[in-house]
C-alpha positions, 0 to 999 in steps of 0.5 A, a space after each residue: 164588114 158589111 152584107 153583099 147582096 149577088 145572084 147566082 147560078 145552083 144546079 137545081 136537078 137538069 138544069 141551073 136556077 138563078 138564087 139570091 145569097 147574101 155573103 158578109 165581105 168589106 168591098 163587092 171585089 171581096 164578096 165577088 171573090 167569096 161568092 165564085 169561092 163558095 159557087 165557082 166560077 162564072 157564077 157570080 151575075 153582076 157586081 155584088 150589092 150593098 144590102 142595108 
């Protein structure tokens, strides 16, 4: 497994903010699927990047 990072939208008070999150997955597609499951569809910004 590798570590991927991406920006996601999270609720903050009356609006939303963007946070950097990291997740372990086997590919960028799997990482995006996991992040969408955690944060909701449409809340992942861009493609997850491999974190070194």
